[in-house]
C-alpha positions in Angstrom: -5.5 -3.4 -13.0 -2.7 -5.7 -11.9 -3.4 -7.8 -15.0 -3.8 -4.9 -17.4 -0.6 -3.3 -16.2 1.4 -6.0 -18.0 0.5 -4.8 -21.5 -2.2 -2.1 -21.6 -1.5 0.6 -24.2 1.4 -1.3 -25.8 1.8 -4.0 -28.4 5.1 -5.9 -28.9 4.7 -5.8 -32.7 5.1 -2.0 -32.5 8.7 -2.5 -31.3 10.3 -5.4 -33.0 8.5 -7.9 -30.7 9.9 -6.5 -27.5 7.7 -7.8 -24.7 8.4 -4.6 -22.7 8.1 -1.1 -24.1 11.5 0.3 -25.1 12.8 3.4 -23.4 12.2 6.2 -25.9 15.3 8.2 -25.0 14.7 11.0 -27.4 14.0 14.7 -27.2 12.2 15.0 -30.6 10.3 12.9 -33.1 10.4 12.9 -36.9 7.3 13.9 -39.0 6.5 12.0 -42.2 5.3 15.1 -43.9 5.1 18.8 -43.2 1.3 18.5 -43.2 1.5 15.8 -40.5 3.7 18.1 -38.3 1.2 20.9 -38.7 -1.7 18.7 -37.7 0.2 17.4 -34.7 0.9 20.9 -33.4 -2.7 22.0 -34.1 -3.9 19.2 -31.8 -1.2 19.8 -29.2 -1.9 23.5 -28.9 -5.7 23.1 -28.9 -6.3 24.8 -32.3 -8.3 21.7 -33.4 -9.8 18.8 -31.6 -8.5 15.3 -32.3 -11.0 13.1 -34.2 -12.6 10.2 -32.3 -10.1 7.5 -31.6 -7.2 9.7 -32.8 -4.2 10.0 -30.5 -2.0 13.0 -30.6 1.1 12.5 -32.7 4.6 12.5 -31.2 6.3 15.9 -31.4 8.8 16.6 -28.6 9.3 14.9 -25.2 8.2 18.0 -23.3 4.8 17.5 -24.9 4.5 13.8 -25.1 6.6 10.6 -25.1 5.5 7.0 -25.6 6.8 5.8 -22.2 4.8 8.5 -20.4 1.7 8.0 -22.5 1.6 4.2 -21.8 2.3 4.8 -18.1 -0.4 7.4 -17.8 -2.9 5.1 -19.4 -2.0 2.4 -16.9 -2.2 4.7 -13.9 -5.8 5.5 -14.9 -6.7 1.9 -14.6 -6.3 1.9 -10.9 -8.6 4.9 -10.4 -11.0 4.2 -13.2 -10.2 7.6 -14.5 -10.2 9.2 -18.0 -6.8 10.9 -18.0 -3.6 11.1 -16.1 -0.3 13.0 -16.2 3.2 12.2 -14.8 5.5 14.8 -13.5 9.2 15.1 -12.4 8.2 15.0 -8.7 5.2 15.0 -6.4 5.8 18.7 -5.7 5.8 19.3 -9.5 2.4 17.7 -9.8 1.0 19.7 -6.9 2.5 23.0 -8.0 1.5 22.6 -11.6 -2.1 21.7 -10.7 -2.5 24.6 -8.2 -1.0 27.1 -10.7 -3.4 25.9 -13.4 -6.5 26.6 -11.4 -5.6 29.5 -9.0 -5.4 33.1 -9.7 -4.9 36.3 -7.6 -7.8 36.8 -5.3 -8.7 33.1 -5.2 -9.1 31.2 -2.0 -7.4 27.8 -1.6 -9.0 25.8 1.2 -6.6 23.1 2.5 -6.4 20.6 5.3 -3.5 20.5 7.8 -1.1 19.1 8.5 0.2 18.7 4.9 3.6 17.4 3.7 6.3 20.0 4.6 6.9 21.0 1.0 3.2 21.4 0.3 2.8 23.5 3.5 5.5 25.9 2.3 4.0 26.2 -1.1 0.5 27.0 0.1 1.5 29.1 3.1 4.5 31.0 1.8 4.7 30.9 -2.0 1.1 31.1 -3.2 0.3 34.2 -1.0 3.0 36.1 -2.9 0.8 35.7 -6.0 -2.3 37.0 -4.2 -3.8 33.6 -3.4 -5.5 33.3 0.0 -4.6 30.2 1.9 -7.3 29.0 4.4 -6.4 25.9 6.5 -8.7 23.6 8.4 -7.9 20.7 10.7 -9.2 17.1 10.7 -12.2 16.7 12.9 -13.8 20.0 12.1 -17.4 19.9 11.2 -18.7 21.1 7.8 -20.1 24.2 9.6 -16.8 25.0 11.1 -15.1 24.7 7.8 -17.8 26.8 6.0 -17.3 29.4 8.7 -13.5 29.6 8.0 -14.2 30.1 4.3 -16.9 32.8 5.0 -14.3 34.8 7.0 -12.3 35.3 3.8 -15.0 35.5 1.2 -15.2 39.3 1.4 -11.7 39.2 0.0 -11.9 36.4 -2.5 -13.8 33.3 -3.8 -13.2 29.7 -3.3 -11.4 28.2 -6.3 -9.9 25.0 -5.0 -9.9 22.6 -2.1 -6.7 20.6 -1.4 -6.6 17.8 1.1 -4.1 15.2 2.1 -5.7 12.1 3.6 -4.3 10.3 5.5 -2.3 13.3 6.6 1.5 13.3 6.6 2.8 12.4 9.3 -0.1 12.1 11.7 -2.4 9.8 9.6 -5.4 12.1 10.4 -8.2 11.4 8.0 -10.2 14.1 6.1 -13.8 13.4 4.9 -13.5 13.5 1.1 -17.3 13.6 0.6 -17.7 16.5 2.9 -15.0 18.5 1.1 -16.6 17.6 -2.3 -19.9 19.0 -1.0 -18.3 22.2 0.2 -16.7 22.7 -3.3 -19.9 21.9 -5.0 -21.8 24.4 -2.9 -19.7 27.2 -4.3 -20.3 26.1 -7.9 -21.5 28.9 -10.3 -22.1 29.0 -14.1 -18.7 30.6 -14.4 -16.6 28.5 -12.0 -16.5 25.1 -10.4 -14.1 24.8 -7.4 -12.2 21.6 -7.8 -11.4 19.1 -5.0 -7.8 17.7 -5.2 -6.8 14.8 -2.9 -3.2 13.9 -2.2 -3.6 10.1 -2.1 0.0 9.2 -1.6 -0.3 7.3 1.6 -3.1 4.9 0.6 -3.3 5.0 -3.2 -3.8 3.7 -5.7 -4.8 0.4 -4.0 -6.4 1.3 -0.7 -8.3 4.5 -1.3 -10.0 5.8 -4.5 -10.9 9.5 -4.0 -12.7 9.9 -7.3 -15.4 7.5 -6.1 -16.1 9.8 -3.1 -16.5 13.0 -5.1 -12.9 14.2 -5.6 -12.1 15.9 -9.0 -8.3 15.3 -9.0 -6.1 12.7 -7.4 -2.4 13.7 -6.7 0.5 11.4 -6.0 4.1 11.5 -5.1 4.8 8.6 -7.4 8.2 8.4 -5.8 6.5 6.5 -3.0 4.3 3.4 -3.5 3.8 3.7 -7.2 7.6 3.8 -7.7 8.2 1.6 -4.7 12.0 1.0 -5.0 13.5 4.3 -3.7 15.2 4.7 -7.0 13.2 7.5 -8.8 11.4 10.8 -8.2 8.1 11.4 -9.8 4.5 12.7 -9.4 1.1 12.2 -10.9 -2.3 13.8 -11.2 -5.4 11.8 -12.4 -9.0 12.8 -13.1 -11.5 13.5 -15.9 -10.2 14.6 -19.3 -12.0 18.0 -18.9 -10.1 18.7 -15.6 -6.7 17.2 -16.6 -6.3 18.9 -20.1 -5.7 22.4 -18.6 -3.0 20.9 -16.3 -1.5 19.2 -19.3 -1.2 22.6 -21.1 0.5 24.1 -18.0 2.8 21.2 -17.7 3.9 21.7 -21.3 4.8 25.3 -20.9 6.3 24.9 -17.4 8.3 21.8 -18.4 7.4 19.8 -15.3 6.9 16.4 -16.9 8.9 13.3 -16.0 11.5 11.9 -18.5 11.3 8.7 -20.5 13.5 6.7 -18.2 11.5 7.6 -15.2 8.3 6.6 -17.1 9.8 3.2 -18.0 10.8 2.6 -14.4 7.3 3.4 -13.2 5.8 1.0 -15.7 8.1 -1.7 -14.2 6.9 -0.8 -10.7 3.2 -1.0 -11.6 3.6 -4.7 -12.4 4.4 -5.5 -8.7 2.4 -2.7 -7.1 -0.4 -5.0 -5.8 2.0 -7.5 -4.4 4.2 -5.0 -2.7 1.5 -2.9 -1.1 -0.4 -6.0 0.1 2.8 -7.4 1.7 3.6 -4.1 3.3 0.1 -3.7 4.6 0.1 -7.2 6.1 3.5 -6.6 7.8 2.4 -3.2 9.1 -0.5 -4.8 10.9 1.9 -7.1 12.9 4.3 -4.3 13.6 1.4 -2.0 14.8 0.2 -4.7 17.2 3.7 -5.0 18.7 4.0 -1.2 19.1 0.5 -1.0 20.6 1.6 -3.2 23.6 5.0 -1.6 24.1 5.4 0.4 27.3 7.8 3.0 25.7 5.2 3.9 23.0 3.1 6.7 24.4 0.6 7.1 21.5 0.2 5.0 18.4 -1.3 6.2 15.1 -2.3 3.3 12.8 -5.7 3.4 11.0 -6.9 -0.1 11.9 -6.5 0.7 15.6 -9.0 3.6 15.5 -11.5 3.2 18.3 -15.1 2.8 17.1 -16.0 5.9 19.2 -13.4 8.0 17.4 -15.1 10.4 14.9 -12.5 9.4 12.3 -13.5 5.7 12.5 -16.5 6.3 10.3 -14.5 8.1 7.7 -12.0 5.2 7.7 -14.7 2.7 7.2 -16.3 4.7 4.4 -13.4 5.7 2.3 -10.4 3.4 3.0 -10.0 -0.2 1.9 -7.1 -0.9 4.2 -5.1 0.8 6.9 -2.0 0.9 4.7 1.6 0.5 5.7 2.3 3.8 7.5 2.6 4.0 11.3 3.4 7.0 13.5 4.0 6.9 17.2 5.3 9.0 20.1 8.0 8.0 22.5 8.3 9.4 26.0 11.1 11.9 26.3 10.6 14.1 23.3 13.3 14.7 20.7 16.2 13.1 22.7 14.3 9.9 23.2 13.1 9.8 19.5 16.7 10.3 18.4 18.0 7.5 20.6 15.4 5.2 19.1 16.3 6.2 15.5 20.0 6.0 16.0 19.7 2.4 17.5 17.9 1.0 14.4 19.8 -1.5 12.3 17.5 -3.1 9.8 15.1 -0.2 9.5 16.9 2.6 7.7 16.9 6.2 9.0 15.8 8.2 6.0 12.9 10.3 4.8 10.5 9.3 2.0 8.2 6.2 2.2 6.5 3.5 0.3 9.7 1.7 -0.8 10.6 -2.0 -0.4 12.8 -1.2 2.5 11.4 0.0 5.9 12.2 3.6 6.8 12.0 5.7 9.9 12.2 9.4 10.3 11.6 12.3 12.8 9.1 14.5 11.1 9.4 17.6 13.4 13.1 18.0 12.5 13.2 16.4 9.0 10.2 16.3 6.6 8.4 19.1 8.5 11.3 21.1 9.8 10.3 24.2 7.8 6.8 24.2 9.3 6.4 26.9 12.1 6.7 25.5 15.6 3.2 26.6 16.6 1.7 24.9 13.6 3.6 21.6 14.3 2.4 21.6 17.9 -1.2 22.4 16.8 -1.3 19.6 14.2 0.3 16.9 16.3 3.8 16.9 14.8 5.4 16.7 18.2 9.0 16.4 19.2 8.6 12.7 20.2 6.8 11.7 17.0 8.4 9.0 14.8 7.1 8.0 11.4 7.5 4.5 10.0 7.1 3.3 6.5 6.9 -0.5 6.5 8.7 -2.3 3.7 8.7 -6.0 2.5 11.2 -7.4 5.0 10.1 -10.3 7.3 7.8 -9.0 10.0 9.7 -10.8 12.8 12.9 -9.2 11.9 11.3 -5.7 11.8 9.7 -6.3 15.2 13.1 -7.5 16.6 14.8 -4.3 15.3 12.1 -2.0 16.6 12.2 -3.8 20.0 15.9 -3.4 20.5 15.8 0.2 19.4 13.0 1.0 21.9 15.1 -0.6 24.6 17.7 2.1 23.8 15.1 4.7 24.7 
């Protein structure tokens, strides 16, 4: 993928020899003939099927745009997928996907914790449309999860499973294969519940959910895929059969990314492997430092999982690397966590993750501030928890900064 990302889906002779795809900053595209315009719309609206090898013609940037189409083809390379879509944000990708496949009376089974925005969507917004939200926690057995579904099946039927693994911000792992088997067990001739995996923390380099039975892979492309903290975007990737209905919803909801964002993401894909590899290597050194620090009460970093931990087996089966995310608790709750955060100098105090710069935040009062207090406590989003996203700075400098900030605690 890192080689193909340099030119896949684009040829310089199409654009005056430009080695990079131009930014197609246009809302609409000209048809050569009225018959051509009619045919393009017939394909776009599903009235006819495109012939083998035929690509849909350009119509309007809400439907398609060359920058997005090239980018979507290149994103699929990393997942070995058939089709992908890019959105205006990660939440736009998640919301559009859920609204495509969920209807009143449906059950959405989801892991917890989830990112704060996703938590609000599944627990507050979707129930207003008659969708039943059923949560389960990492570490639950299949029998325990099946039991939670059964409690609600008199009132609805399972339509979708949504998991986030590793979980934000606790790094809890969810067994993708187990969830795929649960979804498959509810398959009927009329309906096949889909498994969607938010792969933002480890993908697309370090975890490939489609290989473990997932149907859809979701991303906040703002994070590692974008990688420079200068854009907001989302993506969903999967089989053509599963993605095409989402594409139709995206068209009518208008949740696609724009051409400039698509061009920036193409730029970012060219350095994705190098950035994520450097970030992962540095995170390993930072985690070892934090593991030995007396002020750190508990450390969450995947490569430090104990072999006796039930999540260790999941990690070895479905993850290719521990990634570059670290969470840890400091003694003293929120006041101590705030003293640490306020003392940082090189590491920036900011939400988001996956960028070239290292970031630190306080999930309980920031990214997950809207999550009810009892749910935060139940899922490990404690008052003393700090989340780190490791960037590409020199590891010695990061360790020096974290050390002096911990002394402030």
